[in-house]
PDB file of N, CA, C and O in Angstrom:
ATOM      1  N   TYR A   1      70.048 127.838  46.578  1.00  0.00           N
ATOM      2  CA  TYR A   1      69.582 127.806  47.947  1.00  0.00           C
ATOM      3  C   TYR A   1      70.075 129.038  48.696  1.00  0.00           C
ATOM      4  O   TYR A   1      69.309 129.699  49.397  1.00  0.00           O
ATOM      5  N   THR A   2      71.353 129.336  48.541  1.00  0.00           N
ATOM      6  CA  THR A   2      71.924 130.476  49.240  1.00  0.00           C
ATOM      7  C   THR A   2      71.315 131.780  48.765  1.00  0.00           C
ATOM      8  O   THR A   2      71.021 132.663  49.571  1.00  0.00           O
ATOM      9  N   LYS A   3      71.123 131.908  47.453  1.00  0.00           N
ATOM     10  CA  LYS A   3      70.514 133.136  46.915  1.00  0.00           C
ATOM     11  C   LYS A   3      69.096 133.307  47.448  1.00  0.00           C
ATOM     12  O   LYS A   3      68.683 134.417  47.784  1.00  0.00           O
ATOM     13  N   SER A   4      68.358 132.212  47.524  1.00  0.00           N
ATOM     14  CA  SER A   4      67.002 132.252  48.047  1.00  0.00           C
ATOM     15  C   SER A   4      66.997 132.696  49.510  1.00  0.00           C
ATOM     16  O   SER A   4      66.154 133.494  49.919  1.00  0.00           O
ATOM     17  N   LEU A   5      67.939 132.175  50.291  1.00  0.00           N
ATOM     18  CA  LEU A   5      68.031 132.573  51.692  1.00  0.00           C
ATOM     19  C   LEU A   5      68.385 134.045  51.830  1.00  0.00           C
ATOM     20  O   LEU A   5      67.873 134.729  52.717  1.00  0.00           O
ATOM     21  N   GLU A   6      69.257 134.534  50.961  1.00  0.00           N
ATOM     22  CA  GLU A   6      69.630 135.952  51.018  1.00  0.00           C
ATOM     23  C   GLU A   6      68.428 136.840  50.719  1.00  0.00           C
ATOM     24  O   GLU A   6      68.247 137.884  51.346  1.00  0.00           O
ATOM     25  N   LYS A   7      67.606 136.417  49.752  1.00  0.00           N
ATOM     26  CA  LYS A   7      66.397 137.181  49.447  1.00  0.00           C
ATOM     27  C   LYS A   7      65.434 137.160  50.635  1.00  0.00           C
ATOM     28  O   LYS A   7      64.849 138.185  50.987  1.00  0.00           O
ATOM     29  N   ARG A   8      65.276 135.989  51.247  1.00  0.00           N
ATOM     30  CA  ARG A   8      64.403 135.876  52.426  1.00  0.00           C
ATOM     31  C   ARG A   8      64.898 136.759  53.558  1.00  0.00           C
ATOM     32  O   ARG A   8      64.109 137.393  54.259  1.00  0.00           O
ATOM     33  N   GLN A   9      66.229 136.795  53.731  1.00  0.00           N
ATOM     34  CA  GLN A   9      66.793 137.605  54.800  1.00  0.00           C
ATOM     35  C   GLN A   9      66.548 139.094  54.527  1.00  0.00           C
ATOM     36  O   GLN A   9      66.236 139.849  55.448  1.00  0.00           O
ATOM     37  N   GLU A  10      66.683 139.504  53.300  1.00  0.00           N
ATOM     38  CA  GLU A  10      66.455 140.907  52.946  1.00  0.00           C
ATOM     39  C   GLU A  10      64.994 141.294  53.202  1.00  0.00           C
ATOM     40  O   GLU A  10      64.720 142.360  53.753  1.00  0.00           O
ATOM     41  N   ARG A  11      64.058 140.426  52.799  1.00  0.00           N
ATOM     42  CA  ARG A  11      62.632 140.707  53.051  1.00  0.00           C
ATOM     43  C   ARG A  11      62.340 140.754  54.546  1.00  0.00           C
ATOM     44  O   ARG A  11      61.596 141.616  55.014  1.00  0.00           O
ATOM     45  N   ALA A  12      62.926 139.829  55.285  1.00  0.00           N
ATOM     46  CA  ALA A  12      62.707 139.794  56.728  1.00  0.00           C
ATOM     47  C   ALA A  12      63.288 141.038  57.398  1.00  0.00           C
ATOM     48  O   ALA A  12      62.684 141.600  58.313  1.00  0.00           O
ATOM     49  N   LYS A  13      64.453 141.459  56.939  1.00  0.00           N
ATOM     50  CA  LYS A  13      65.092 142.641  57.510  1.00  0.00           C
ATOM     51  C   LYS A  13      64.228 143.877  57.265  1.00  0.00           C
ATOM     52  O   LYS A  13      64.106 144.735  58.139  1.00  0.00           O
ATOM     53  N   ASN A  14      63.625 143.968  56.071  1.00  0.00           N
ATOM     54  CA  ASN A  14      62.755 145.102  55.752  1.00  0.00           C
ATOM     55  C   ASN A  14      61.520 145.131  56.646  1.00  0.00           C
ATOM     56  O   ASN A  14      60.963 146.195  56.915  1.00  0.00           O
ATOM     57  N   LYS A  15      61.096 143.949  57.107  1.00  0.00           N
ATOM     58  CA  LYS A  15      59.926 143.863  57.980  1.00  0.00           C
ATOM     59  C   LYS A  15      60.309 143.892  59.455  1.00  0.00           C
ATOM     60  O   LYS A  15      59.441 143.793  60.322  1.00  0.00           O
ATOM     61  N   GLY A  16      61.606 144.028  59.746  1.00  0.00           N
ATOM     62  CA  GLY A  16      62.069 144.073  61.127  1.00  0.00           C
ATOM     63  C   GLY A  16      62.324 142.716  61.739  1.00  0.00           C
ATOM     64  O   GLY A  16      62.454 142.604  62.958  1.00  0.00           O
ATOM     65  N   GLY A  17      62.400 141.692  60.931  1.00  0.00           N
ATOM     66  CA  GLY A  17      62.630 140.336  61.430  1.00  0.00           C
ATOM     67  C   GLY A  17      63.983 139.807  61.007  1.00  0.00           C
ATOM     68  O   GLY A  17      64.873 140.564  60.621  1.00  0.00           O
ATOM     69  N   PHE A  18      64.121 138.515  61.083  1.00  0.00           N
ATOM     70  CA  PHE A  18      65.362 137.876  60.660  1.00  0.00           C
ATOM     71  C   PHE A  18      65.087 136.441  60.256  1.00  0.00           C
ATOM     72  O   PHE A  18      64.042 135.879  60.585  1.00  0.00           O
ATOM     73  N   VAL A  19      66.022 135.860  59.549  1.00  0.00           N
ATOM     74  CA  VAL A  19      65.949 134.453  59.149  1.00  0.00           C
ATOM     75  C   VAL A  19      66.862 133.681  60.096  1.00  0.00           C
ATOM     76  O   VAL A  19      67.951 134.141  60.438  1.00  0.00           O
ATOM     77  N   ASN A  20      66.408 132.513  60.510  1.00  0.00           N
ATOM     78  CA  ASN A  20      67.196 131.685  61.419  1.00  0.00           C
ATOM     79  C   ASN A  20      68.607 131.499  60.874  1.00  0.00           C
ATOM     80  O   ASN A  20      68.771 131.006  59.758  1.00  0.00           O
ATOM     81  N   PRO A  21      69.638 131.885  61.644  1.00  0.00           N
ATOM     82  CA  PRO A  21      71.026 131.780  61.166  1.00  0.00           C
ATOM     83  C   PRO A  21      71.464 130.347  60.879  1.00  0.00           C
ATOM     84  O   PRO A  21      72.390 130.130  60.098  1.00  0.00           O
ATOM     85  N   LEU A  22      70.808 129.368  61.503  1.00  0.00           N
ATOM     86  CA  LEU A  22      71.185 127.973  61.250  1.00  0.00           C
ATOM     87  C   LEU A  22      70.934 127.573  59.800  1.00  0.00           C
ATOM     88  O   LEU A  22      71.570 126.652  59.290  1.00  0.00           O
ATOM     89  N   LEU A  23      70.012 128.261  59.138  1.00  0.00           N
ATOM     90  CA  LEU A  23      69.722 127.930  57.744  1.00  0.00           C
ATOM     91  C   LEU A  23      70.896 128.253  56.829  1.00  0.00           C
ATOM     92  O   LEU A  23      71.011 127.684  55.744  1.00  0.00           O
ATOM     93  N   PHE A  24      71.773 129.166  57.260  1.00  0.00           N
ATOM     94  CA  PHE A  24      72.897 129.545  56.426  1.00  0.00           C
ATOM     95  C   PHE A  24      74.072 128.578  56.547  1.00  0.00           C
ATOM     96  O   PHE A  24      75.018 128.635  55.761  1.00  0.00           O
ATOM     97  N   LEU A  25      74.003 127.696  57.533  1.00  0.00           N
ATOM     98  CA  LEU A  25      75.022 126.657  57.635  1.00  0.00           C
ATOM     99  C   LEU A  25      74.710 125.598  56.588  1.00  0.00           C
ATOM    100  O   LEU A  25      73.747 125.735  55.834  1.00  0.00           O
ATOM    101  N   GLU A  26      75.500 124.570  56.537  1.00  0.00           N
ATOM    102  CA  GLU A  26      75.219 123.498  55.587  1.00  0.00           C
ATOM    103  C   GLU A  26      73.837 122.945  55.872  1.00  0.00           C
ATOM    104  O   GLU A  26      73.372 122.975  57.012  1.00  0.00           O
ATOM    105  N   ARG A  27      73.193 122.452  54.858  1.00  0.00           N
ATOM    106  CA  ARG A  27      71.842 121.921  55.044  1.00  0.00           C
ATOM    107  C   ARG A  27      71.840 120.827  56.085  1.00  0.00           C
ATOM    108  O   ARG A  27      72.710 119.956  56.107  1.00  0.00           O
ATOM    109  N   ILE A  28      70.853 120.889  56.939  1.00  0.00           N
ATOM    110  CA  ILE A  28      70.734 119.902  58.001  1.00  0.00           C
ATOM    111  C   ILE A  28      70.123 118.631  57.410  1.00  0.00           C
ATOM    112  O   ILE A  28      69.099 118.668  56.727  1.00  0.00           O
ATOM    113  N   ALA A  29      70.774 117.519  57.690  1.00  0.00           N
ATOM    114  CA  ALA A  29      70.269 116.243  57.169  1.00  0.00           C
ATOM    115  C   ALA A  29      68.965 115.886  57.847  1.00  0.00           C
ATOM    116  O   ALA A  29      68.786 116.119  59.043  1.00  0.00           O
ATOM    117  N   ARG A  30      68.076 115.333  57.090  1.00  0.00           N
ATOM    118  CA  ARG A  30      66.801 114.903  57.653  1.00  0.00           C
ATOM    119  C   ARG A  30      66.955 113.545  58.295  1.00  0.00           C
ATOM    120  O   ARG A  30      67.685 112.686  57.800  1.00  0.00           O
ATOM    121  N   ILE A  31      66.272 113.362  59.384  1.00  0.00           N
ATOM    122  CA  ILE A  31      66.294 112.082  60.080  1.00  0.00           C
ATOM    123  C   ILE A  31      65.063 111.312  59.634  1.00  0.00           C
ATOM    124  O   ILE A  31      63.945 111.826  59.684  1.00  0.00           O
ATOM    125  N   SER A  32      65.270 110.094  59.203  1.00  0.00           N
ATOM    126  CA  SER A  32      64.145 109.312  58.713  1.00  0.00           C
ATOM    127  C   SER A  32      63.197 108.947  59.853  1.00  0.00           C
ATOM    128  O   SER A  32      63.594 108.862  61.015  1.00  0.00           O
ATOM    129  N   SER A  33      61.959 108.739  59.493  1.00  0.00           N
ATOM    130  CA  SER A  33      60.967 108.376  60.505  1.00  0.00           C
ATOM    131  C   SER A  33      61.306 107.011  61.116  1.00  0.00           C
ATOM    132  O   SER A  33      60.993 106.758  62.280  1.00  0.00           O
ATOM    133  N   TYR A  34      61.942 106.136  60.337  1.00  0.00           N
ATOM    134  CA  TYR A  34      62.356 104.840  60.876  1.00  0.00           C
ATOM    135  C   TYR A  34      63.346 105.050  62.023  1.00  0.00           C
ATOM    136  O   TYR A  34      63.234 104.404  63.065  1.00  0.00           O
ATOM    137  N   THR A  35      64.300 105.940  61.837  1.00  0.00           N
ATOM    138  CA  THR A  35      65.309 106.200  62.855  1.00  0.00           C
ATOM    139  C   THR A  35      64.665 106.743  64.123  1.00  0.00           C
ATOM    140  O   THR A  35      65.003 106.322  65.230  1.00  0.00           O
ATOM    141  N   ILE A  36      63.743 107.673  63.957  1.00  0.00           N
ATOM    142  CA  ILE A  36      63.063 108.257  65.117  1.00  0.00           C
ATOM    143  C   ILE A  36      62.281 107.184  65.876  1.00  0.00           C
ATOM    144  O   ILE A  36      62.352 107.104  67.102  1.00  0.00           O
ATOM    145  N   ARG A  37      61.539 106.363  65.137  1.00  0.00           N
ATOM    146  CA  ARG A  37      60.774 105.294  65.792  1.00  0.00           C
ATOM    147  C   ARG A  37      61.694 104.284  66.477  1.00  0.00           C
ATOM    148  O   ARG A  37      61.391 103.802  67.569  1.00  0.00           O
ATOM    149  N   ALA A  38      62.814 103.966  65.835  1.00  0.00           N
ATOM    150  CA  ALA A  38      63.751 103.001  66.414  1.00  0.00           C
ATOM    151  C   ALA A  38      64.328 103.534  67.723  1.00  0.00           C
ATOM    152  O   ALA A  38      64.460 102.785  68.691  1.00  0.00           O
ATOM    153  N   VAL A  39      64.669 104.810  67.761  1.00  0.00           N
ATOM    154  CA  VAL A  39      65.208 105.404  68.987  1.00  0.00           C
ATOM    155  C   VAL A  39      64.136 105.434  70.076  1.00  0.00           C
ATOM    156  O   VAL A  39      64.413 105.107  71.230  1.00  0.00           O
ATOM    157  N   GLN A  40      62.919 105.823  69.714  1.00  0.00           N
ATOM    158  CA  GLN A  40      61.826 105.837  70.689  1.00  0.00           C
ATOM    159  C   GLN A  40      61.600 104.446  71.269  1.00  0.00           C
ATOM    160  O   GLN A  40      61.473 104.287  72.483  1.00  0.00           O
ATOM    161  N   ASN A  41      61.551 103.446  70.406  1.00  0.00           N
ATOM    162  CA  ASN A  41      61.328 102.075  70.872  1.00  0.00           C
ATOM    163  C   ASN A  41      62.468 101.581  71.754  1.00  0.00           C
ATOM    164  O   ASN A  41      62.242 100.861  72.726  1.00  0.00           O
ATOM    165  N   ALA A  42      63.698 101.971  71.411  1.00  0.00           N
ATOM    166  CA  ALA A  42      64.847 101.560  72.213  1.00  0.00           C
ATOM    167  C   ALA A  42      64.779 102.174  73.605  1.00  0.00           C
ATOM    168  O   ALA A  42      65.126 101.523  74.591  1.00  0.00           O
ATOM    169  N   ILE A  43      64.334 103.419  73.690  1.00  0.00           N
ATOM    170  CA  ILE A  43      64.206 104.074  74.993  1.00  0.00           C
ATOM    171  C   ILE A  43      63.108 103.408  75.817  1.00  0.00           C
ATOM    172  O   ILE A  43      63.286 103.131  77.003  1.00  0.00           O
ATOM    173  N   ILE A  44      61.981 103.157  75.177  1.00  0.00           N
ATOM    174  CA  ILE A  44      60.842 102.564  75.883  1.00  0.00           C
ATOM    175  C   ILE A  44      61.159 101.158  76.382  1.00  0.00           C
ATOM    176  O   ILE A  44      60.832 100.808  77.516  1.00  0.00           O
ATOM    177  N   THR A  45      61.793 100.358  75.537  1.00  0.00           N
ATOM    178  CA  THR A  45      62.056  98.964  75.900  1.00  0.00           C
ATOM    179  C   THR A  45      63.362  98.772  76.664  1.00  0.00           C
ATOM    180  O   THR A  45      63.611  97.690  77.195  1.00  0.00           O
ATOM    181  N   GLY A  46      64.199  99.805  76.727  1.00  0.00           N
ATOM    182  CA  GLY A  46      65.482  99.672  77.414  1.00  0.00           C
ATOM    183  C   GLY A  46      66.508  98.902  76.616  1.00  0.00           C
ATOM    184  O   GLY A  46      67.442  98.326  77.175  1.00  0.00           O
ATOM    185  N   LYS A  47      66.331  98.893  75.304  1.00  0.00           N
ATOM    186  CA  LYS A  47      67.245  98.177  74.403  1.00  0.00           C
ATOM    187  C   LYS A  47      68.653  98.796  74.500  1.00  0.00           C
ATOM    188  O   LYS A  47      68.782 100.020  74.540  1.00  0.00           O
ATOM    189  N   PRO A  48      69.695  97.973  74.539  1.00  0.00           N
ATOM    190  CA  PRO A  48      71.059  98.505  74.611  1.00  0.00           C
ATOM    191  C   PRO A  48      71.409  99.345  73.374  1.00  0.00           C
ATOM    192  O   PRO A  48      70.936  99.072  72.270  1.00  0.00           O
ATOM    193  N   LEU A  49      72.224 100.340  73.573  1.00  0.00           N
ATOM    194  CA  LEU A  49      72.625 101.237  72.492  1.00  0.00           C
ATOM    195  C   LEU A  49      73.316 100.476  71.353  1.00  0.00           C
ATOM    196  O   LEU A  49      73.112 100.794  70.182  1.00  0.00           O
ATOM    197  N   ALA A  50      74.120  99.487  71.691  1.00  0.00           N
ATOM    198  CA  ALA A  50      74.829  98.709  70.671  1.00  0.00           C
ATOM    199  C   ALA A  50      73.839  98.008  69.739  1.00  0.00           C
ATOM    200  O   ALA A  50      74.053  97.965  68.527  1.00  0.00           O
ATOM    201  N   ASP A  51      72.764  97.463  70.293  1.00  0.00           N
ATOM    202  CA  ASP A  51      71.756  96.796  69.465  1.00  0.00           C
ATOM    203  C   ASP A  51      71.045  97.789  68.555  1.00  0.00           C
ATOM    204  O   ASP A  51      70.782  97.506  67.386  1.00  0.00           O
ATOM    205  N   LEU A  52      70.740  98.955  69.112  1.00  0.00           N
ATOM    206  CA  LEU A  52      70.097  99.997  68.313  1.00  0.00           C
ATOM    207  C   LEU A  52      70.983 100.407  67.146  1.00  0.00           C
ATOM    208  O   LEU A  52      70.511 100.520  66.014  1.00  0.00           O
ATOM    209  N   MET A  53      72.263 100.629  67.415  1.00  0.00           N
ATOM    210  CA  MET A  53      73.192 101.059  66.361  1.00  0.00           C
ATOM    211  C   MET A  53      73.332  99.972  65.285  1.00  0.00           C
ATOM    212  O   MET A  53      73.413 100.285  64.097  1.00  0.00           O
ATOM    213  N   CYS A  54      73.362  98.718  65.691  1.00  0.00           N
ATOM    214  CA  CYS A  54      73.450  97.622  64.711  1.00  0.00           C
ATOM    215  C   CYS A  54      72.219  97.613  63.815  1.00  0.00           C
ATOM    216  O   CYS A  54      72.334  97.420  62.604  1.00  0.00           O
ATOM    217  N   ALA A  55      71.046  97.819  64.398  1.00  0.00           N
ATOM    218  CA  ALA A  55      69.824  97.824  63.606  1.00  0.00           C
ATOM    219  C   ALA A  55      69.807  99.001  62.638  1.00  0.00           C
ATOM    220  O   ALA A  55      69.384  98.857  61.491  1.00  0.00           O
ATOM    221  N   LEU A  56      70.264 100.162  63.095  1.00  0.00           N
ATOM    222  CA  LEU A  56      70.277 101.334  62.204  1.00  0.00           C
ATOM    223  C   LEU A  56      71.327 101.176  61.105  1.00  0.00           C
ATOM    224  O   LEU A  56      71.090 101.561  59.960  1.00  0.00           O
ATOM    225  N   MET A  57      72.465 100.621  61.441  1.00  0.00           N
ATOM    226  CA  MET A  57      73.522 100.424  60.431  1.00  0.00           C
ATOM    227  C   MET A  57      73.078  99.440  59.362  1.00  0.00           C
ATOM    228  O   MET A  57      73.469  99.565  58.201  1.00  0.00           O
ATOM    229  N   ALA A  58      72.266  98.464  59.744  1.00  0.00           N
ATOM    230  CA  ALA A  58      71.783  97.480  58.765  1.00  0.00           C
ATOM    231  C   ALA A  58      70.859  98.141  57.747  1.00  0.00           C
ATOM    232  O   ALA A  58      70.698  97.639  56.635  1.00  0.00           O
ATOM    233  N   ARG A  59      70.252  99.264  58.124  1.00  0.00           N
ATOM    234  CA  ARG A  59      69.321  99.964  57.229  1.00  0.00           C
ATOM    235  C   ARG A  59      69.990 101.063  56.407  1.00  0.00           C
ATOM    236  O   ARG A  59      69.336 101.703  55.583  1.00  0.00           O
ATOM    237  N   LEU A  60      71.272 101.285  56.621  1.00  0.00           N
ATOM    238  CA  LEU A  60      71.964 102.340  55.872  1.00  0.00           C
ATOM    239  C   LEU A  60      71.967 102.037  54.377  1.00  0.00           C
ATOM    240  O   LEU A  60      72.145 100.897  53.948  1.00  0.00           O
ATOM    241  N   VAL A  61      71.768 103.076  53.619  1.00  0.00           N
ATOM    242  CA  VAL A  61      71.807 102.955  52.167  1.00  0.00           C
ATOM    243  C   VAL A  61      73.113 103.604  51.705  1.00  0.00           C
ATOM    244  O   VAL A  61      73.364 104.765  52.027  1.00  0.00           O
ATOM    245  N   PRO A  62      73.949 102.878  50.959  1.00  0.00           N
ATOM    246  CA  PRO A  62      75.213 103.463  50.509  1.00  0.00           C
ATOM    247  C   PRO A  62      74.954 104.707  49.652  1.00  0.00           C
ATOM    248  O   PRO A  62      74.096 104.706  48.769  1.00  0.00           O
ATOM    249  N   GLY A  63      75.720 105.770  49.938  1.00  0.00           N
ATOM    250  CA  GLY A  63      75.566 107.023  49.204  1.00  0.00           C
ATOM    251  C   GLY A  63      76.311 106.963  47.953  1.00  0.00           C
ATOM    252  O   GLY A  63      76.308 107.926  47.186  1.00  0.00           O
TER     253      GLY A  63
END
């Protein structure tokens, strides 16, 4: 991954551009669509944060 980013950065530099520096940090975890929908629904319905967190924790998959 890092080697690929370095190659992309070199090509971008040759073209006068750059690669987003955030890509060089640790990979950003993806947020599941379930989580996004749950947060949206909680905002719309005014659901308490504690209830939202309990629902999301129940869906956690052990790593």
